[in-house]
C-alpha positions as CSV (number, residue, x, y, z in Angstrom):
1,M,0.0,0.0,0.0
2,K,1.4,3.4,-1.0
3,L,0.9,6.0,1.7
4,R,1.5,9.7,1.0
5,I,3.3,11.9,3.5
6,K,0.1,13.6,4.4
7,S,-1.5,10.3,5.3
8,K,1.4,9.3,7.4
9,L,1.3,12.6,9.3
10,S,-2.4,12.1,9.9
11,L,-1.8,8.5,11.2
12,G,0.9,9.8,13.5
13,L,-1.3,12.6,14.9
14,T,-4.2,10.1,15.2
15,F,-2.0,7.7,17.2
16,L,-1.1,10.5,19.7
17,F,-4.8,11.4,19.9
18,V,-5.8,7.8,20.7
19,V,-3.1,7.6,23.4
20,I,-4.5,10.7,25.0
21,V,-8.1,9.5,24.8
22,L,-7.2,6.0,26.1
23,T,-5.4,7.5,29.1
24,G,-8.4,9.7,29.9
25,I,-10.9,6.9,29.6
26,V,-8.9,4.6,32.0
27,G,-8.5,7.4,34.4
28,L,-12.2,8.3,34.3
29,F,-13.1,4.6,34.8
30,A,-10.9,4.3,37.9
31,I,-12.3,7.6,39.4
32,N,-15.9,6.4,38.8
33,R,-15.1,3.1,40.4
34,L,-13.7,4.7,43.5
35,A,-16.7,7.1,43.6
36,D,-19.1,4.2,43.5
37,E,-17.3,2.3,46.3
38,S,-17.3,5.4,48.5
39,K,-21.0,6.1,47.7
40,N,-21.9,2.5,48.8
41,I,-20.0,3.0,52.1
42,L,-21.8,6.2,52.9
43,K,-25.3,5.3,51.7
44,A,-25.8,1.8,53.2
45,N,-23.4,1.0,56.1
46,Y,-22.9,4.5,57.4
47,E,-26.7,5.1,57.6
48,S,-27.2,1.7,59.4
49,V,-24.6,2.8,62.0
50,V,-26.4,6.1,62.5
51,Y,-29.8,4.2,62.9
52,A,-28.2,1.9,65.5
53,K,-26.8,4.8,67.3
54,N,-30.2,6.6,67.3
55,M,-31.9,3.5,68.6
56,Q,-29.4,3.1,71.4
57,T,-30.1,6.7,72.4
58,D,-33.9,6.0,72.3
59,I,-33.5,2.9,74.5
60,D,-31.7,5.0,77.0
61,N,-34.7,7.5,76.9
62,F,-37.4,4.8,77.4
63,K,-37.4,5.4,81.2
64,T,-37.7,9.2,81.1
65,N,-39.7,9.9,78.0
66,S,-41.2,6.6,77.1
67,A,-43.8,7.6,74.4
68,S,-41.5,9.9,72.4
69,A,-38.5,7.6,72.6
70,I,-40.6,4.6,71.5
71,N,-42.0,6.5,68.5
72,D,-38.5,7.6,67.5
73,F,-37.2,4.1,68.0
74,E,-40.0,2.8,65.8
75,K,-38.9,5.2,63.0
76,N,-35.2,4.3,63.2
77,L,-36.1,0.6,63.3
78,E,-38.2,0.9,60.2
79,A,-35.5,2.8,58.4
80,Q,-33.0,0.1,59.4
81,E,-35.3,-2.6,58.1
82,R,-35.3,-0.8,54.7
83,N,-31.5,-0.5,54.7
84,I,-30.3,-4.1,55.3
85,T,-27.2,-4.8,53.2
86,E,-24.9,-7.1,55.1
87,P,-25.0,-10.8,55.9
88,G,-26.4,-11.4,59.5
89,E,-27.9,-7.9,59.5
90,M,-31.4,-9.3,58.7
91,E,-31.3,-11.7,61.7
92,S,-30.2,-9.0,64.1
93,T,-32.8,-6.5,62.8
94,S,-35.6,-9.1,63.0
95,S,-34.5,-10.1,66.5
96,L,-34.5,-6.4,67.5
97,R,-38.0,-6.1,66.0
98,N,-39.3,-9.0,68.1
99,L,-37.7,-7.7,71.3
100,F,-39.2,-4.3,70.6
101,E,-42.7,-5.7,70.1
102,K,-42.5,-7.7,73.3
103,Y,-41.3,-4.6,75.1
104,R,-44.3,-2.7,74.0
105,Q,-46.7,-5.6,74.9
106,S,-45.2,-6.3,78.3
107,D,-45.7,-2.8,79.3
108,T,-42.1,-1.8,79.2
109,S,-40.4,-4.7,80.8
110,L,-36.9,-3.7,81.8
111,T,-35.4,-7.1,81.2
112,L,-35.7,-6.6,77.4
113,I,-33.7,-3.4,77.2
114,P,-30.3,-5.1,77.5
115,L,-31.2,-7.6,74.9
116,M,-32.4,-4.7,72.6
117,L,-29.1,-2.8,73.2
118,K,-27.2,-6.0,72.3
119,Q,-28.9,-6.2,69.0
120,T,-28.3,-2.6,68.1
121,Y,-24.6,-3.0,69.0
122,K,-24.5,-6.1,66.8
123,I,-26.1,-4.1,63.9
124,S,-23.6,-1.3,64.4
125,E,-20.7,-3.7,64.6
126,L,-21.8,-5.5,61.4
127,N,-21.9,-2.2,59.5
128,L,-18.7,-0.9,60.9
129,N,-17.0,-4.1,59.9
130,A,-18.6,-3.7,56.5
131,I,-17.3,-0.2,56.2
132,L,-13.8,-1.3,57.1
133,N,-14.0,-4.2,54.6
134,K,-15.4,-1.9,51.9
135,S,-12.8,0.7,52.7
136,N,-10.1,-2.0,52.2
137,I,-11.8,-3.0,49.0
138,A,-11.9,0.6,47.8
139,Q,-8.2,1.0,48.7
140,H,-7.4,-2.1,46.8
141,T,-9.4,-0.8,43.9
142,A,-7.6,2.5,44.1
143,D,-4.2,0.7,44.2
144,R,-5.1,-1.4,41.3
145,A,-6.4,1.6,39.3
146,K,-3.2,3.4,40.1
147,L,-1.2,0.4,38.9
148,Y,-3.2,0.2,35.7
149,L,-2.8,3.9,35.2
150,E,0.9,3.7,35.8
151,I,1.3,0.8,33.4
152,L,-0.9,2.6,30.8
153,I,1.0,5.9,31.2
154,T,4.3,4.2,31.0
155,I,3.3,2.3,27.8
156,C,1.9,5.5,26.3
157,F,5.0,7.5,27.3
158,L,7.3,4.9,25.7
159,L,5.2,4.8,22.6
160,S,4.9,8.6,22.4
161,F,8.6,9.1,23.1
162,S,9.5,6.5,20.4
163,F,7.1,8.3,18.1
164,L,8.5,11.7,18.8
165,L,12.0,10.4,18.6
166,N,11.6,8.6,15.2
167,F,8.9,10.4,13.4
168,P,10.7,13.8,12.9
169,G,13.7,11.8,11.5
170,Y,11.3,10.2,9.1
171,I,10.7,13.6,7.6
172,A,14.1,15.3,8.3
173,N,16.5,12.5,7.2
174,P,15.3,12.3,3.6
175,I,15.4,16.1,3.4
176,K,18.9,16.1,4.8
177,E,20.0,13.5,2.3
178,L,18.4,15.4,-0.5
179,T,20.1,18.6,0.6
180,E,23.5,16.9,0.7
181,G,22.9,15.4,-2.8
182,I,22.0,18.8,-4.2
183,K,25.2,20.3,-2.8
184,Q,27.3,17.5,-4.4
185,V,25.6,18.1,-7.7
186,A,26.2,21.9,-7.4
187,N,29.9,21.0,-6.9
188,K,29.7,19.1,-10.2
189,N,29.8,15.6,-8.6
190,Y,27.3,14.1,-10.9
191,T,28.0,10.5,-9.6
192,Q,26.1,11.3,-6.4
193,R,23.0,9.2,-5.9
194,I,20.3,9.2,-3.2
195,N,19.0,6.0,-1.7
196,I,15.5,6.5,-0.2
197,D,13.5,3.3,-0.3
198,K,10.1,4.7,0.4
199,N,6.8,4.6,-1.4
200,D,6.0,8.3,-0.9
201,E,6.8,11.7,-2.2
202,F,10.4,11.4,-0.8
203,G,10.9,8.2,-2.8
204,E,9.6,9.9,-6.0
205,L,11.8,13.0,-5.3
206,A,14.9,10.7,-4.9
207,E,14.1,8.9,-8.2
208,A,13.7,12.3,-10.0
209,F,17.0,13.5,-8.4
210,N,18.9,10.4,-9.4
211,S,17.5,10.6,-12.9
212,M,18.7,14.3,-13.2
213,A,22.2,13.4,-11.8
214,K,22.5,10.5,-14.3
215,Q,21.6,12.8,-17.2
216,L,24.0,15.5,-16.0
217,D,26.7,12.8,-15.7
218,S,26.1,11.6,-19.2
219,Y,26.1,15.1,-20.5
220,E,29.4,15.9,-18.7
221,N,31.1,12.7,-20.0
222,S,29.8,13.3,-23.5
223,N,31.2,16.8,-23.6
224,L,34.5,15.9,-21.9
225,A,36.0,14.5,-25.1
226,K,34.8,17.5,-27.1
227,I,36.3,19.9,-24.5
228,I,39.6,18.1,-24.6
229,F,39.6,18.3,-28.4
230,E,38.8,22.0,-28.3
231,K,41.5,22.6,-25.7
232,K,44.1,20.8,-27.9
233,R,43.0,22.8,-30.9
234,I,43.3,26.1,-29.0
235,E,46.8,25.1,-27.7
236,T,47.8,24.3,-31.3
237,I,46.6,27.7,-32.5
238,I,48.4,29.5,-29.7
239,N,51.6,27.6,-30.3
240,G,51.4,28.3,-34.0
241,M,51.2,32.1,-33.5
242,K,54.4,34.0,-34.1
243,D,53.7,36.6,-31.5
244,P,54.6,35.7,-27.8
245,I,51.5,34.9,-25.7
246,I,51.4,34.2,-21.9
247,G,48.2,33.2,-20.1
248,L,47.7,33.8,-16.3
249,D,44.9,32.8,-14.0
250,E,43.2,35.0,-11.4
251,N,46.0,34.3,-8.9
252,R,48.7,35.2,-11.5
253,N,49.8,31.6,-11.9
254,I,51.0,30.8,-15.5
255,L,48.4,28.7,-17.4
256,F,50.1,28.5,-20.8
257,V,52.9,30.0,-22.9
258,N,53.4,29.4,-26.6
259,A,56.7,28.4,-28.2
260,T,57.6,32.0,-29.2
261,A,57.1,33.3,-25.6
262,I,59.3,30.4,-24.3
263,K,62.0,31.4,-26.7
264,V,61.9,35.1,-25.9
265,L,61.8,34.5,-22.1
266,G,64.6,31.9,-22.3
267,I,63.0,29.6,-19.7
268,K,61.9,26.0,-20.2
269,E,58.2,25.3,-20.4
270,T,58.3,23.0,-17.4
271,N,59.7,25.8,-15.3
272,L,56.8,28.1,-16.3
273,I,53.5,26.2,-16.4
274,G,51.7,26.3,-13.1
275,K,54.2,28.5,-11.4
276,Y,53.5,31.8,-9.7
277,S,54.6,34.4,-12.2
278,P,56.0,37.0,-9.6
279,D,58.3,34.4,-8.2
280,I,59.7,33.7,-11.7
281,A,59.9,37.4,-12.4
282,L,62.4,37.8,-9.6
283,K,65.0,36.2,-11.8
284,N,63.7,37.3,-15.2
285,D,63.6,41.0,-16.0
286,L,61.5,40.6,-19.1
287,L,58.8,38.7,-17.4
288,R,58.8,41.3,-14.6
289,N,58.2,44.0,-17.2
290,L,55.5,42.0,-18.8
291,I,53.4,41.3,-15.7
292,N,53.7,44.8,-14.3
293,D,50.9,46.8,-16.0
294,N,52.3,50.4,-15.5
295,G,50.0,51.8,-18.2
296,S,53.0,52.7,-20.5
297,N,52.6,52.3,-24.2
298,A,56.3,52.5,-24.9
299,P,57.6,49.6,-27.1
300,L,59.7,46.9,-25.4
301,K,63.2,46.3,-26.7
302,I,63.8,42.5,-26.6
303,Y,66.7,40.5,-28.1
304,A,65.0,38.0,-30.4
305,D,65.8,36.4,-33.8
306,A,69.5,37.2,-33.2
307,K,68.9,40.9,-33.1
308,E,67.3,43.7,-31.1
309,S,63.5,43.6,-31.7
310,Y,60.7,45.8,-30.7
311,F,57.4,44.5,-29.3
312,S,54.2,46.2,-28.2
313,K,52.6,44.8,-25.1
314,E,48.9,44.4,-24.6
315,I,47.2,42.9,-21.5
316,L,43.7,41.4,-22.0
317,N,41.8,40.9,-18.8
318,I,39.4,37.9,-19.0
319,T,36.2,38.1,-17.1
320,A,33.2,35.8,-16.6
321,E,30.0,37.0,-15.1
322,E,31.7,40.2,-14.1
323,K,34.4,38.3,-12.2
324,A,38.1,38.4,-13.2
325,I,39.3,34.8,-14.1
326,G,42.7,35.7,-15.5
327,S,44.6,37.7,-18.1
328,V,46.5,37.2,-21.4
329,I,49.7,39.0,-22.2
330,L,50.1,39.5,-25.9
331,L,53.3,40.8,-27.5
332,R,53.2,42.0,-31.1
333,N,56.5,42.2,-33.0
334,I,56.7,45.7,-34.4
335,T,60.3,45.6,-35.3
336,Q,59.6,46.1,-39.0
337,F,57.4,49.1,-38.3
338,K,60.0,50.5,-35.9
339,E,62.7,50.2,-38.5
340,L,60.4,52.0,-41.1
341,D,59.6,54.6,-38.5
342,L,63.3,55.1,-37.8
343,A,64.0,55.5,-41.5
344,K,61.2,58.0,-41.8
345,T,62.5,60.0,-38.9
346,N,66.0,60.0,-40.4
347,F,64.6,61.1,-43.7
348,I,62.6,63.9,-42.1
349,A,65.6,65.1,-40.1
350,T,67.8,65.1,-43.2
351,I,65.2,66.9,-45.4
352,S,64.4,69.4,-42.7
353,H,68.0,70.2,-42.1
354,E,68.7,70.6,-45.8
355,L,65.6,72.9,-46.3
356,K,66.7,75.3,-43.5
357,T,69.6,76.6,-45.6
358,P,67.6,77.6,-48.7
359,I,64.8,79.0,-46.6
360,A,67.3,81.1,-44.7
361,S,68.6,82.4,-48.0
362,I,65.1,83.2,-49.2
363,K,64.5,85.2,-46.0
364,M,67.8,87.1,-46.4
365,S,66.9,87.9,-50.0
366,L,63.5,89.2,-49.0
367,K,65.1,91.4,-46.3
368,L,67.4,92.9,-49.0
369,L,64.5,93.5,-51.4
370,E,62.7,95.4,-48.6
371,D,65.7,97.6,-48.2
372,K,65.0,100.9,-50.1
373,R,68.7,101.3,-50.8
374,I,68.4,98.4,-53.3
375,G,65.4,100.0,-54.9
376,S,61.8,101.0,-54.2
377,L,58.9,98.6,-54.7
378,N,55.4,99.3,-55.7
379,E,52.4,98.2,-53.7
380,E,51.9,95.0,-55.7
381,Q,55.5,94.0,-55.3
382,M,55.3,94.6,-51.5
383,K,52.3,92.3,-51.3
384,L,54.2,89.5,-53.2
385,I,57.2,90.0,-50.9
386,N,55.0,89.8,-47.8
387,N,53.3,86.6,-49.1
388,I,56.7,85.1,-49.8
389,K,57.9,86.1,-46.3
390,E,54.8,84.5,-44.7
391,D,55.3,81.3,-46.7
392,S,59.0,81.1,-45.9
393,Q,58.3,81.7,-42.2
394,R,55.7,78.9,-42.3
395,L,58.2,76.6,-44.1
396,L,60.8,77.5,-41.4
397,S,58.3,76.6,-38.6
398,I,57.5,73.3,-40.3
399,T,61.1,72.4,-40.7
400,G,61.7,73.4,-37.0
401,E,58.9,71.2,-35.9
402,L,60.1,68.3,-38.0
403,L,63.6,68.6,-36.6
404,D,62.1,68.7,-33.0
405,L,60.0,65.6,-33.9
406,A,63.0,63.7,-35.2
407,Q,64.9,64.6,-32.1
408,V,62.0,63.3,-29.9
409,E,61.6,60.1,-31.9
410,N,65.4,59.3,-31.8
411,G,65.2,59.7,-28.0
412,K,67.8,62.5,-28.2
413,I,65.9,65.1,-26.3
414,T,68.5,67.2,-24.4
415,L,67.0,68.7,-21.2
416,E,68.6,71.6,-19.4
417,K,66.7,71.4,-16.2
418,Q,66.8,74.2,-13.7
419,L,64.6,75.7,-11.0
420,V,62.3,78.1,-12.8
421,E,59.7,80.6,-11.6
422,A,56.2,79.8,-13.0
423,R,55.7,83.4,-13.9
424,S,58.6,83.4,-16.3
425,I,57.1,80.6,-18.4
426,I,53.7,82.5,-18.6
427,D,55.4,85.8,-19.4
428,Y,57.5,84.2,-22.1
429,A,54.4,82.9,-23.9
430,N,52.5,86.1,-23.3
431,N,55.3,88.3,-24.7
432,A,55.8,86.1,-27.7
433,L,52.1,86.2,-28.8
434,K,50.9,89.6,-27.4
435,V,50.9,91.2,-30.9
436,Q,48.9,88.4,-32.4
437,A,46.3,88.7,-29.6
438,E,46.1,92.4,-30.0
439,Q,45.5,92.1,-33.8
440,K,42.3,90.1,-33.0
441,H,41.5,92.3,-30.0
442,I,41.8,89.4,-27.6
443,T,42.4,90.0,-24.0
444,I,44.9,87.6,-22.3
445,K,44.1,87.3,-18.6
446,I,46.9,85.8,-16.4
447,N,46.2,84.1,-13.0
448,C,49.5,83.3,-11.4
449,P,49.8,83.7,-7.6
450,P,53.2,85.1,-6.5
451,D,53.8,82.5,-3.7
452,L,54.0,79.5,-6.0
453,P,57.0,77.1,-5.7
454,K,59.6,76.8,-8.4
455,V,59.4,74.0,-11.0
456,N,62.4,71.9,-12.0
457,C,62.2,71.9,-15.8
458,D,63.8,72.9,-19.1
459,L,62.7,76.5,-19.5
460,E,63.0,76.7,-23.3
461,K,61.0,73.5,-24.0
462,T,58.4,74.1,-21.3
463,A,57.8,77.7,-22.5
464,W,57.6,76.4,-26.1
465,V,54.7,74.2,-25.0
466,M,52.9,77.1,-23.4
467,V,53.5,79.2,-26.6
468,N,51.9,76.4,-28.6
469,F,48.9,76.3,-26.3
470,L,48.5,80.1,-26.4
471,S,49.0,80.2,-30.2
472,N,46.2,77.6,-30.8
473,A,43.9,79.5,-28.3
474,I,44.4,82.8,-30.2
475,R,43.9,81.1,-33.6
476,Y,40.6,79.5,-32.7
477,S,39.2,82.3,-30.4
478,N,36.7,84.8,-31.7
479,E,37.6,88.5,-32.0
480,N,37.0,90.6,-28.9
481,S,37.1,87.5,-26.7
482,E,39.3,86.5,-23.7
483,I,42.0,83.8,-23.1
484,V,42.9,82.8,-19.5
485,M,46.4,81.6,-18.7
486,E,46.5,80.1,-15.2
487,V,49.0,78.5,-12.9
488,K,48.0,76.7,-9.7
489,N,49.4,74.3,-7.2
490,V,48.1,70.7,-7.3
491,S,49.2,67.5,-5.6
492,E,51.4,66.4,-8.6
493,G,53.1,69.8,-9.0
494,L,52.2,73.0,-10.8
495,L,49.4,73.0,-13.3
496,F,49.8,75.4,-16.3
497,S,46.7,75.9,-18.5
498,S,45.4,77.9,-21.4
499,T,41.6,78.3,-21.7
500,D,39.8,79.8,-24.7
501,Y,36.1,80.3,-25.3
502,G,36.0,79.4,-29.0
503,K,34.3,76.6,-30.9
504,G,35.6,73.7,-28.8
505,I,36.5,70.2,-29.9
506,D,34.1,67.4,-30.7
507,P,34.5,64.5,-28.2
508,K,35.2,62.0,-31.0
509,Y,38.5,63.9,-31.7
510,L,39.7,64.5,-28.2
511,G,41.4,61.1,-27.9
512,R,43.6,61.9,-30.9
513,V,44.5,65.6,-30.2
514,F,48.1,64.7,-29.2
515,D,48.7,62.2,-32.0
516,R,51.3,63.0,-34.6
517,F,50.2,64.4,-37.9
518,N,46.6,64.4,-36.6
519,K,44.4,67.2,-38.0
520,I,40.9,67.8,-36.9
521,P,38.6,68.4,-40.0
522,S,38.1,71.9,-41.2
523,G,35.3,73.6,-39.4
524,E,36.2,72.0,-36.1
525,A,38.2,73.9,-33.4
526,G,41.6,72.4,-32.8
527,K,44.9,71.9,-34.5
528,S,46.0,73.1,-37.9
529,G,49.2,73.3,-39.8
530,T,51.5,70.2,-39.6
531,G,49.6,68.5,-36.8
532,L,52.9,68.2,-34.9
533,G,52.8,71.0,-32.3
534,L,50.7,69.2,-29.7
535,A,52.5,65.8,-30.3
536,I,55.9,67.5,-29.7
537,S,54.4,69.3,-26.7
538,K,53.4,65.9,-25.2
539,E,56.9,64.5,-25.7
540,F,58.5,67.6,-24.1
541,I,56.3,67.4,-21.0
542,E,56.4,63.6,-20.5
543,S,60.2,63.6,-20.9
544,Q,60.2,65.9,-17.8
545,N,58.0,63.4,-15.8
546,G,55.0,65.6,-16.4
547,R,51.5,65.1,-17.6
548,I,49.6,66.8,-20.4
549,G,45.8,66.9,-21.2
550,V,42.8,68.7,-22.6
551,E,39.3,69.5,-21.6
552,S,36.8,70.8,-24.2
553,T,33.1,71.4,-24.7
554,V,31.7,72.1,-28.2
555,G,30.5,75.7,-28.4
556,K,32.1,76.7,-25.1
557,G,35.8,76.4,-25.7
558,S,38.9,74.3,-24.7
559,K,41.4,74.1,-21.9
560,F,44.8,72.7,-22.6
561,Y,47.0,72.0,-19.6
562,F,50.2,70.3,-18.4
563,I,51.6,69.5,-14.9
564,I,55.3,69.8,-14.1
565,P,56.7,68.5,-10.8
566,T,58.0,71.2,-8.4
567,G,61.6,71.3,-7.4
């Protein structure tokens, strides 16, 4: 028979109810039995004792109040005759009746009184003995009822205790086993099975759980070969890549390295896989540079393929469900591009240097043409000379910037650092571009507190950056507007800034403002000319351990700034 859990709970509660009712019935029966015994003692025997006592009193009063005592004796005797309950009590009562009748007929013969008293004593004694016997019987009944109750209570207690001890486990144990099984499955132990041999809901739940675990186990085993195959394929792809690749887990242990990375690092694969990368980095400078993400984009110079090679480093952080599970360090060999870039830089430096001489000659010739001692020029000729002068000046600026760029790219920046007053940098830029600002009726406002600390920098290069900032601000400011040059103390050092209120720069171009040869399309506020000024400014500032940046809002203007450490 298949019982549901609800039915079993109902049976258990019914059992407890029956135990309580049975105990109550037995107790009530014993109490009623004792009550009946006590009632018999009071109703029969005790009343007979009272009647005998009254008759004894009446006999004593026969001499003094004969008529009244005889009538009262008659009443008690009649009551006694109706209350005969004990053996021998009938004979004594009948004898007492005969003696009493003789006493009345003999006109109160005194010889009968002792005999009558004897019979009343006998009746009283019979009932007192009966009371004692019945009391003993009642005591025996009470003792027996007590024993029965004790036995019944003991049995009920043992049954109830066993029920209370075992029945909760009947419910809790399967739940506990199911919970443990679920935990095992959650930990991917799909071989876990639950053995609950019961024909109820728990048994059905165990069967369903085992079926689920079996299917999960089959699914896991069926995918294991596929996962291993995919793993080997990925390893083959990684090892086939020419760029070095290193994989780390979330604890920075090395998961994999390809053959190129092993060759570059110069460490055997067995000494890398599964090892804690910072421990290995203590004895390998290259690995130490690779695992330290300092945010620098500078190429790494590594000896590979029997020559010095250049690599760019990229660290890819791997996440799953918004939790970091590892990272991949990818090195790209950019040696070929570096060599091309170096050739380009040398070419630019050579061409720029060669161009400076003829440009200088052109400027000298123009100066001579302007001299009236050579000859006077008409207005049209003067315009041509001015145009040639402007173009030659522009060519000279371009060649200067190209030479500066070549110097930067070759890493040959010569810094002449000294402690410099912040005001001198601001004044240098202001004096250099004051005339240009006045031509557009632009007011240059300077905010430079006098108590600022000195900065340790190259005055010429730092002032050149400020001139570049101010020149761009003037170029893209409206006439009759204002430009603010400001210096203030920040945690990193002194912050120099140039703020204009012109067109501003579209956000999509902000990230490339300091790139080389980058030009913002016509109509946008920003750089013009060669597109080298801000790129060179960035190199000048960063070579002095500074930081450069820009903030801009379209339609409201731009703020270019750099921070130089104080002395």
